[in-house]
N, C-alpha and C positions, 0 to 999 in steps of 0.2 A: 817501212823501219820500225823493226819490235820495241817496244814502250823497253822500260829499263825496269828489270824487277828487283822487289826492293824489299826486304828482311827486314820487319820491326819488333822486335822482342816489346813487351809486357805493352800490347795493342789493346788491352781490352777496356781504358779506364786514359782518366787525365791527359797527363802529354802525347801517354799514348798513342791513347783511341784521333785524336784529337792532332795527332800527324799522320795515323795512316789513312783517316778522311781527302786532307790537305795534299800528301804525295795522290791520289787515288783520283784528289780529280784535278791535279793538275801531268794525269796521263799517266800512271806508274803503273804498270804492273804492282798489289798490296799485297805482299803476305804477311794475314796476322797471326802473333802470334796470344795465347796467352793456354792462365795459368785454368781458370774458374769455367764448364763446360756450357754454363746462362748466359755468360757476359760476353765469353766465345760469342756465340750465337748471336745473341744480340747487338755484338759489333758488323760482326759479318752484312747479318741485314740491312743494317743504316749505312756501309758505304757502300752494298750491291744497291741498293734506295738512291741512294745518292749520285752514283754514277753509274746504276745499271747495266752492271756488269757485273760478273763473276767472281766470285773471289776464292780463294785461297786462305785456308783455316791449318794450324799447327795449335794442340797438347799439348802441355808440358810444365810441368813444376821440375822448376830450376833449379829448387831447395839439391836434388835429388843429383848425381851425376853420371846415371846410368839416360836418363831421361832426356837430359842435354844435349846427349853424345844421339839420344836416338831421335830426338829431333835435330839437329845437324845433318844424318843420312839421310831424315826420311825429302828436308828441302833439297839436299845435293840429286837422291833418283827422281825427284820432279823437278827439279832444274836444275842442269848443268852449269849454266850460264845464271849468275847472281851478279847482278850489280852493286844490291848495296846493301852491307849489314849495317841497320841502331840496333845501334845494344842500348834501348835503352830499361829494361827491366830491371826495381832495381827495389830496392827495401828502407822505407827511414830511417830514421835516430828511432819510432816509435813506433812499436806495431803491439799488435795485439796479443798477450802475454803477459804485460810488463814488461815492470823494464830490466829482469833478468836476464842476463847470459842464457841467450838459447844456441843450439844446436840444427844442422841442418840433414838431413836424412843420413846423412855419411857422416855423420858426428864430428862434423867442423864448420863453428863457429859462423852464427844467421845471415849476418850480414858479408862478409866474406865471402861464401860459397854464393852469396846468387847472385850480387855489385859483380863481382871482382871476377871469382875463376867460372860461374856459366858463361860468359863475355871469353871470358881466354878459350875455351872449351873451343863456344860456338863457333872465334874469328878461325879456328886454325887449323879446326873439323871440316870449314865452309871453302877455303883457303882454297885447294883444286877448281871448285865453280870460279870463288872472285877471281882466279888469276884465269882463269878460265874467260868470263866475261874483259873484263883486261884487257891481253892481247887481244881479243876480238879488233876494239875500237872500236863499236858502237855508238858506247857513249860516252868513251873515254877512259879511264882510270879507271876500275872499279873501286869501291866505296868501302870505309868500314871507319861507322863510328860513332865512341863510347861517350852515351846523354854519361857526366860526369856531373861532378860541385864542385863551388868555390868556397865549399865548409870543409876543408881538406886535412888531416893529419898525419906526418910520419909512420912509417911503418917500422915499428917492434920486431926487430928479424929474433931478438930474444924471446916474443911470445906475439905473433903474429896471429895465435888463437885470440890474444888475451885474457888469461883462465886467473889471467890476476888487476884487483883493479881494473875493474868491468863498466864501462859505459855505453847504452848506443850512440847519444854524442859519437863520443872513438869510436867505435866499429865502427860505425857509418862513413868518417869522417875516413882514419885509413880506407877502409874498402873506395871511395873517393879516386884516391887519391891511389893507391891502382888499379884502377880504372888507366889512370892518366897516365903508367910506367907503363901498362901496355901497350898504349897506341904510339908509344915514339916510342918503343926495345918493337914493335912492329914495323913501321915505319924506318928507323935499320936497319931491318932485316930487306923488306922491299921491292922489287923496282916499284918505283915512281911512276914509270908511266903505265904502272899492270896496276897495282892496287898501290893505294893511297889511306892514312891511320890518322886520327886527328878527334877530342878531345873537346869535351863543352860544359859548360855550365850554362845552359839554356837560360834561365829568364829564375826573379831571385824568386822564391817562396811562392811559388801561383799556387792558385785552388785546387791539390790533388787532393786524395786523401791520407797520404802522409804529411801535407800540409795543415795547422792547426791555423795560422793565421798569415793569410795569402796576403802577399805587394801587390806580384807581378802578374801580369793576365799569362791563362795560358796561348794565348794568339802572339805571344812577346815569346816564349819559347817555345814555338811549333813556328815560327818566323825566322830564326834563330840553328831552330836544329834542320829543321829541309835547307836551308841553305848550303849549312856541309855536309849530304847528303846528298843534295841532282844538283846545284847553282850548278852553271858552267866555269862562272870568273873563278869557281876556287879546284875547278880540275887540278890534278898534279900537286893540288896544296899537299904538305906531310907533317906528323912531327911537330903539329901547334895547339895548341888550347887557347881555346876562345872563349870568352865569358859576354856573353850573345851572342849580337856579331863583331866582335871589337877581341881583337888579337891579342891574349896578356899572359901574364907569366906564372908558372900553375909554382907551388912548395917544391923550395928549389932540387929535392930529394928525386924529385923528376927527372933532373938534367943528370942528377947521378949515374953511373955507366955499371959503376957496383953493383948498386942497391939497385940497379934494374934487373944485371942479371940472379941477384943475387932473394927477385922473389922470383925471376923465370922457371930458376931452379924450386924451389919454392912450389911454384906451381906443380912442373913435375910430379913434384913427390908426391901431395895431395891429390893426381888427380888421375895416375899413373899414366903420362900419357908417358 
């Protein structure tokens, strides 16, 4: 049996890097994504040295939609069957450049673009590869796991790009809730026997580059995220949000079908899908 193929975005540091190592150690064929070429090469070398197998890598800046689409197309061309997509890449409440509102290459609020829209485009553009793997049944249903956060804020559809009253924390929390709405939307749309979609808060304040004062360990976050990605006990589980390894309730907007429809329409408008 071929190993499950898993794409981990944002896999060159923090949770993503540790998760890539963990999944590779479990026998998965891990596809490593990163933005910085040096960190990407370093991660690939580390994973390869640990498992003594070759590792595929993909470079793309998720702050530019053209690069997101290209990433999905390259992955699908190389792997027509993709078992797991872990949308892990993200930007925290504080980023280099200061507290001022920042925009992506496409002129969109930066955190909304990277944390939500990039994963939205990846999931939908990779659906044929995920469905091909899930329909084959070799590893059960394919999976989409959104690495979100317990920090959530309802989406303001009157000002989703936060032109007024901007704060990095508000932008971060809104983008993270958008990921959960996206997971729930996918779960409702897709046959859970073929592809599932879940979201999680991996752990609280792990020691990563976006967290100034850590509380949890990276290992806790890895265990929770790997569980959603490959644990056989969660095969077929869809449309759920987890806080660590426990199922939890997200912000009520996640269960609002009208809000999910509005978010989907907004994403289609912003991405040109």
